[in-house]
C-alpha positions, 0 to 999 in steps of 0.5 A: 500500500505504501509503495502504491501511495508513493508512486501516486505521490510522484505522479501528483508531484509531477502534475503540481510542478508543471501546473503551479507555474503554467496558468492552468490551475494546479489545485484544479488539476490535482482535484481532477486527477483525484477522480482517477488516481486515489491514494489509500489515505484519509480525505483530510490528509488528501485535502491537506496534501493538495495544498502543502505539496505546493510548498515544494513547488514554491521552493523552486522560486526561492532557489532560482531567485535567491539572489534577487529576493535576498535583501541581505546579499553582500553582493548588492549595494545599498540601492539594490538592497532597498529595491529588494525590500520595496519588492517584498513590500509590494508582494506583501501588499498583494498578499493581503486580500486573498490572505484575509478572504482565504482565512475567513472563507476557507471552509465555505470555499472548500465545501462549495467549489472543490468539485469536478464541475467547478474546476472544469467550468473555471478552466473554460472561463479563464481559457477564454479570458486569456485568448481575448486578452492576448488578442487585445494586447497584440496592438498594445505596448506594455506600460510596465516592462521593469519589475522595479517600476511595478507600483504599489497600486498595481500590486494591490490590484493584482492582489484582488485578482488573486482572490479569484484563484480561491475558486479551484480551476481558476489558477493562482498564476493565471489570475495574477498574470491576467490581472497584471497584464490587464493593468499594463504589465508586460508578460515577463513582469506579470509572470515574475511578480506572480512567481514571487507572490506565490511565496507568502501565499503558499507558505500561509495556505500550507500552514493553515491547512496543516493546523486544520489537519491537526485540529481535526484530531489527525496526526502524521504517521511515517507513511503520511510524512513519506508521501508528503515529502515525496510529492513535495520533492518531486514538485520542487525538481519539476518546478525548476524545469518548468519555470525555466521553460516558461520564462524562455517560452515567453520570450517568443510566445504569448499565453494563447496556447494555454487558453486553448489548452484550458478550454479543450480540457474543460470541455472534455471534462464536462463531457466526461462528467455529463456522460459517465 
């Protein structure tokens, strides 16, 4: 049973590592995959696992951008250290809306929206949004092509877009990237800010899920710890590869292909849901 769960954790880790950074919804994909690949573990554990596994993915950003995100780096001058603190303050501003709403409505959102149909519908809706916005932007020049010029007002607006991602299938990166592009950021700036915004969000969400898991009277046995570590480590390694791929991809392409992927997947899943 443990070996079977470990193989499933590896598969889920791969899916998390790919879908966390591409704007196609990691939580949504994990919920969908759970329809077909079920671990022999409690529902409480799986609810927690699907969130905490994202810590492995987020650590890839910490590693890849450690110098850029480290305000104490001895290789930075005073101006660069100040700019790093300013960047972190903008990230924290953008974290507040989803942080507050997520804490207040986590149980309600879990009960109402963590299901197969909601994920499928959100995949389609935001897939259409990506295609429309990218078509609109073909004739427009970004107002902000440097992350240092990304304002506090822009960060706050992106923070409210992140609230949308509390509904599974939306995609945290998808909602924040769309929001940033809509207010004039380049795709590269929107994507990097979305990466950094994920750090406090995922740490906070994981802490909340672990606390709730324990508060329900659950505990971590050897099997649970091993499964969680396996999924997280795999998600970390895959995330390193996917982040590098996405940043190179955006030098020559836009997000339209991801929009079509979302629509096709959503239609297939709704068809499966209706006729199975």
